[in-house]
C-alpha positions in Angstrom: 32.3 -18.5 -97.3 33.0 -15.6 -95.0 29.6 -16.2 -93.4 31.1 -19.1 -91.5 33.4 -16.9 -89.5 32.4 -15.1 -86.3 34.0 -13.8 -83.1 34.1 -17.2 -81.5 36.2 -18.7 -84.4 39.4 -20.3 -83.1 42.6 -19.1 -84.9 44.4 -22.3 -85.7 47.2 -23.1 -88.3 44.6 -24.8 -90.5 42.2 -21.8 -90.3 45.1 -19.4 -91.2 45.9 -21.6 -94.3 42.2 -21.5 -95.2 42.1 -17.7 -95.0 45.3 -17.4 -97.1 43.7 -19.6 -99.8 40.6 -17.5 -99.6 42.5 -14.2 -100.1 44.6 -15.7 -102.9 41.4 -16.8 -104.8 39.3 -13.7 -103.9 41.2 -10.6 -102.9 38.1 -8.7 -102.0 37.8 -11.1 -98.9 41.0 -9.7 -97.3 39.3 -6.7 -95.5 36.6 -8.9 -94.0 39.1 -11.5 -92.8 41.3 -8.8 -91.2 38.4 -7.4 -89.4 37.5 -10.9 -88.1 41.1 -11.4 -86.9 41.2 -8.0 -85.2 37.9 -8.5 -83.4 39.0 -12.0 -82.2 42.3 -10.6 -81.0 40.5 -7.8 -79.2 38.3 -10.3 -77.4 41.3 -12.5 -76.4 43.1 -9.4 -75.1 40.1 -8.5 -73.0 39.8 -12.0 -71.6 43.5 -12.1 -70.9 43.2 -8.9 -68.9 40.3 -10.4 -66.9 42.4 -13.5 -66.1 45.3 -11.4 -65.1 43.2 -9.4 -62.7 41.8 -12.6 -61.3 45.3 -14.0 -60.8 46.4 -10.8 -59.1 43.4 -10.9 -56.8 44.1 -14.5 -55.9 47.8 -13.8 -55.3 47.1 -10.7 -53.2 44.4 -12.4 -51.2 41.6 -10.1 -52.1 39.5 -12.9 -53.8 40.3 -15.3 -50.9 39.0 -12.7 -48.4 35.9 -12.2 -50.5 35.2 -16.0 -50.5 36.0 -16.2 -46.8 33.5 -13.4 -46.2 30.8 -15.2 -48.2 31.4 -18.4 -46.2 31.3 -16.5 -42.9 28.0 -14.9 -43.9 26.5 -18.3 -44.8 27.7 -19.8 -41.6 26.2 -16.8 -39.7 22.8 -17.3 -41.4 22.9 -21.0 -40.6 23.6 -20.2 -37.0 20.6 -17.8 -37.0 18.4 -20.6 -38.3 19.6 -23.1 -35.7 19.0 -20.6 -32.9 15.5 -19.7 -34.2 14.6 -23.4 -34.3 15.9 -24.0 -30.8 19.5 -25.0 -31.6 21.2 -28.2 -32.9 19.8 -30.2 -29.9 16.2 -29.3 -30.6 15.3 -32.8 -31.9 17.0 -34.6 -29.1 15.3 -32.3 -26.6 11.9 -33.0 -28.0 12.5 -36.7 -28.0 13.9 -36.8 -24.4 11.8 -34.2 -22.7 8.6 -34.2 -24.8 7.2 -31.3 -26.6 5.4 -29.8 -23.6 8.5 -30.0 -21.4 10.6 -28.4 -24.1 8.2 -25.5 -24.4 8.5 -24.7 -20.7 12.2 -24.2 -21.1 11.8 -21.2 -23.4 13.0 -17.9 -21.9 11.6 -14.7 -23.2 13.5 -11.4 -22.9 11.4 -8.3 -22.4 13.3 -5.3 -23.7 12.5 -1.6 -22.9 14.7 0.8 -24.8 14.9 4.6 -25.5 16.4 7.0 -28.0 19.6 7.4 -25.9 20.4 3.6 -26.3 19.5 2.6 -22.8 18.2 -1.0 -22.8 16.4 -2.6 -19.8 16.4 -6.4 -20.3 14.3 -8.7 -18.1 14.1 -12.5 -18.6 10.8 -14.1 -18.3 10.7 -18.0 -18.2 7.7 -19.3 -20.1 6.7 -21.6 -17.3 6.4 -18.6 -14.8 3.8 -16.6 -16.8 0.9 -15.3 -14.7 -1.8 -12.9 -15.8 -1.8 -9.6 -14.0 1.7 -10.1 -12.6 3.9 -7.1 -12.0 7.4 -7.7 -13.5 8.9 -4.8 -11.8 9.2 -1.0 -11.9 11.7 0.8 -14.0 13.5 3.9 -12.7 14.6 6.9 -14.7 13.2 9.0 -17.6 11.0 6.8 -19.7 10.1 9.5 -22.3 13.4 11.4 -23.1 12.8 14.3 -25.4 9.0 13.5 -25.3 9.6 10.3 -27.1 8.3 7.3 -25.0 10.5 4.3 -24.5 9.6 1.3 -26.7 8.9 -2.3 -25.8 10.0 -5.5 -27.5 9.6 -9.2 -26.4 11.7 -11.8 -28.0 13.2 -15.3 -27.3 16.5 -15.0 -25.6 18.0 -17.0 -28.6 17.1 -14.1 -30.9 19.5 -11.8 -32.7 18.9 -8.1 -32.7 19.9 -5.2 -35.0 20.4 -1.9 -33.2 19.3 0.6 -35.8 20.3 4.3 -35.4 18.7 7.3 -37.0 21.9 7.9 -39.0 21.5 4.5 -40.8 24.2 2.8 -38.8 23.5 -0.7 -37.5 25.0 -3.1 -35.0 24.1 -6.8 -34.5 24.0 -8.2 -31.0 22.6 -11.5 -29.6 19.9 -10.9 -27.0 22.0 -12.9 -24.4 24.9 -10.4 -24.8 22.7 -7.6 -23.4 23.1 -7.1 -19.7 20.2 -8.1 -17.4 18.4 -5.3 -15.5 17.0 -5.9 -12.1 13.9 -3.8 -11.6 12.6 -2.8 -8.2 9.1 -4.1 -7.2 8.8 -1.0 -5.0 9.6 2.6 -5.8 13.1 3.6 -4.8 13.9 6.5 -2.4 14.1 10.0 -3.8 17.4 10.4 -5.7 18.1 6.7 -6.1 18.5 5.2 -9.5 19.9 2.0 -10.8 22.3 2.3 -13.7 20.8 1.3 -17.1 23.0 -0.5 -19.6 23.8 1.1 -23.0 24.9 -1.9 -25.0 25.7 0.1 -28.2 26.6 3.7 -27.6 24.9 6.2 -30.0 27.4 8.5 -31.8 27.2 12.2 -31.9 24.0 13.4 -33.6 22.3 10.1 -33.8 19.6 8.3 -31.7 18.6 4.7 -31.3 15.6 4.3 -33.7 14.6 0.7 -33.0 15.7 -2.9 -32.0 14.8 -5.3 -34.9 14.8 -9.1 -34.4 16.3 -10.6 -37.5 16.9 -14.3 -37.0 14.4 -14.9 -39.8 16.9 -13.3 -42.2 17.7 -16.5 -44.1 14.0 -17.1 -44.8 13.2 -13.5 -45.8 13.1 -12.1 -49.4 13.8 -8.5 -48.4 14.1 -5.9 -45.6 11.5 -3.2 -45.4 12.6 0.2 -43.9 9.8 2.2 -42.3 10.1 5.9 -41.2 8.1 7.7 -38.6 6.2 9.7 -41.2 5.1 6.7 -43.2 7.9 6.5 -45.9 8.9 2.9 -46.9 11.6 1.3 -48.9 12.4 -2.4 -49.4 15.9 -3.9 -49.9 16.7 -7.3 -51.3 17.8 -9.7 -48.6 20.8 -10.6 -50.9 22.2 -7.3 -49.7 22.4 -8.5 -46.2 26.0 -9.6 -46.3 27.1 -6.1 -47.5 24.8 -4.3 -45.0 26.1 -6.3 -42.0 29.7 -6.1 -43.1 29.5 -2.3 -43.5 27.3 -1.8 -40.4 25.1 0.5 -42.4 21.6 0.3 -44.0 20.8 3.9 -44.6 18.3 6.2 -42.9 15.4 5.3 -45.1 13.9 8.8 -45.1 13.2 11.5 -47.7 14.2 14.5 -45.6 14.5 15.6 -42.0 12.8 15.9 -39.5 11.6 12.5 -40.5 13.5 9.6 -38.8 14.0 5.9 -39.1 11.4 4.0 -37.2 11.3 0.3 -37.9 12.8 -2.5 -39.9 10.8 -5.6 -41.0 11.7 -8.8 -42.7 9.2 -9.7 -45.4 8.4 -12.0 -48.3 6.3 -11.2 -51.3 3.2 -12.9 -49.8 3.3 -10.9 -46.5 0.9 -8.2 -45.3 2.5 -5.2 -43.6 0.4 -3.1 -41.2 1.1 0.5 -40.3 -0.6 2.1 -37.3 -0.3 5.8 -36.4 -0.5 7.5 -33.0 -3.7 9.4 -34.0 -5.4 6.1 -34.8 -5.1 5.3 -38.5 -4.4 1.9 -39.8 -3.1 1.0 -43.3 -2.5 -2.5 -44.7 -0.1 -2.9 -47.7 1.0 -5.9 -49.6 4.8 -6.3 -49.3 5.1 -7.2 -53.0 3.7 -3.7 -53.9 6.3 -1.8 -51.9 8.9 0.3 -53.8 12.7 -0.2 -53.9 13.2 3.6 -53.5 12.0 5.6 -50.5 8.4 6.7 -51.1 5.6 8.0 -48.9 3.2 5.0 -48.5 1.0 6.3 -45.7 -0.1 10.0 -45.7 0.0 11.3 -42.1 -1.0 14.6 -40.7 1.6 17.1 -39.5 1.0 16.1 -35.9 0.8 12.4 -36.5 3.5 9.6 -36.8 3.7 5.9 -36.8 3.7 3.9 -33.5 3.7 0.4 -35.0 4.7 -1.4 -38.2 4.3 -5.2 -38.3 4.0 -8.2 -40.5 0.7 -10.0 -39.9 0.6 -13.8 -40.4 -2.5 -15.4 -41.8 -3.4 -17.0 -38.4 -3.0 -13.8 -36.4 -5.2 -10.8 -35.6 -4.4 -7.3 -34.7 -4.5 -5.9 -31.2 -4.2 -2.1 -30.8 -3.6 -0.4 -27.4 -4.3 3.2 -26.5 -2.8 5.3 -23.8 -5.9 5.0 -21.6 -5.7 1.2 -21.7 -8.5 0.6 -24.2 -8.0 -2.5 -26.3 -9.0 -2.4 -30.0 -9.2 -5.8 -31.8 -9.3 -6.4 -35.5 -9.5 -9.9 -37.0 -7.2 -10.6 -39.9 -10.0 -11.2 -42.4 -11.4 -7.7 -41.6 -8.2 -5.9 -42.5 -8.2 -4.1 -45.9 -5.2 -4.0 -48.3 -5.0 -0.7 -50.1 -4.8 -1.1 -53.9 -2.5 2.0 -54.2 0.1 3.7 -52.1 -0.1 7.2 -50.5 -3.2 6.4 -48.6 -4.2 7.8 -45.2 -5.7 4.5 -44.0 -8.8 3.7 -42.1 -9.5 5.1 -38.6 -9.6 2.6 -35.7 -11.7 4.9 -33.4 -14.1 7.8 -33.9 -13.1 11.4 -34.6 -14.7 12.5 -31.3 -12.4 10.2 -29.4 -9.4 11.6 -31.3 -10.5 15.1 -30.5 -10.7 14.0 -26.8 -7.1 13.1 -26.9 -7.2 9.4 -27.3 -3.9 8.1 -28.8 -2.4 4.8 -29.9 0.7 3.6 -28.0 1.2 0.2 -29.6 -0.1 -2.5 -32.0 0.8 -6.1 -32.2 -0.1 -9.3 -34.1 -1.5 -11.8 -31.6 -3.4 -15.1 -31.1 -5.6 -15.8 -28.1 -2.8 -17.9 -26.5 -0.3 -15.1 -26.5 0.9 -12.8 -23.7 1.2 -9.1 -23.5 3.5 -6.8 -21.6 2.5 -3.2 -20.8 4.8 -0.3 -19.7 2.9 2.2 -17.5 3.7 5.8 -16.9 5.0 5.2 -13.4 7.6 2.7 -14.8 5.6 -0.4 -13.9 5.8 -3.4 -16.2 2.8 -5.7 -16.1 2.0 -9.1 -17.7 -1.3 -9.9 -19.3 -2.9 -12.9 -21.0 -4.2 -11.8 -24.5 -7.4 -13.8 -24.1 -8.2 -11.8 -20.9 -7.5 -8.5 -22.7 -9.7 -9.4 -25.6 -12.5 -10.5 -23.1 -12.4 -7.3 -21.0 -11.5 -4.8 -23.8 -9.2 -2.9 -21.4 -6.5 -3.1 -18.9 -5.9 -1.2 -15.7 -3.2 1.4 -16.1 -0.9 3.4 -13.7 -0.9 6.9 -15.1 -0.9 6.7 -18.9 0.2 3.6 -20.9 3.5 4.3 -22.6 4.0 1.1 -24.7 2.7 -2.4 -25.3 4.0 -5.5 -26.9 3.1 -9.2 -27.1 4.8 -12.6 -27.6 3.7 -16.2 -28.2 4.1 -18.9 -25.6 
């Protein structure tokens, strides 16, 4: 009879009478019934404490704040999606203007930034693109501490994460960044236009990268990449906490390694890593670890200069400091079956010994455009199809950085 009783048994007057009758008829059942009652009372006490804590949280406003925070984060992600797709008026714009006219209204922001947090932002309307055009010339030190400035091109509707070597982050819309007016001609000796610092680095930290993240609602996880080839992925479900705390972590094993890049990925994505000395490694995002691990083995003098997600329709364009263009079709790229690989060389050992180095690598299609930062501060615009056809671009001094964007 006692087999009918368990921890979910409700203690009712009828049940108590049944137990009394059981003990009267079989006294050996008393101990088992008392244990049953004690267990049930313990469970009810625990549940009562949980309800009490919930009630206190609701009364104090803590739970309300938690729900409000969740709602605010969902609204934030919805806004990111709207901006990524062109805003709430996208459909009306396409109907009234036509797809071609809507495309010409896109404004691209070209961003040049350095480790001190200085950000040069130039706007480039899509309808004004012209191959070989000089966008301007930047003044000031473009390789502070021997680390060249980096380039990023993104729609002006994009949202950016400022990621610092300490692991601190700050989110800013591109349109909140001040515009920089470059000179087309060199300034006189001693002249220098002030360069905006939208988010000031704190003591002991440097700006590691600017990471577009409007695709966050569509991503499965973040991938942190360090300069020395260590990687770690973080579930996108942690985004609310990361953004609220303004901290994602350094993503390194030990100094002097530093944070280098942050990518948004899904399990089906291919992540490409390219080093300065000309090594290329392709890894499946689904195989990446959730703890920091060395994924690409780099020499003591080598470090990463590019980390990017390659879409199935894109190919890889690699640029060297002498302006040489190296092109790899997507189907020719290998995915390593195991981590801790050196990768495949993209140019010969003799060229490496001659001092050839990679300054950038981007995913492109033939209709895309590229932006180059030259050693003298000049920013130039190039049609990707022209670069693929010529295999090189004319440079001023050495090439410092290269990026690309779709029309």
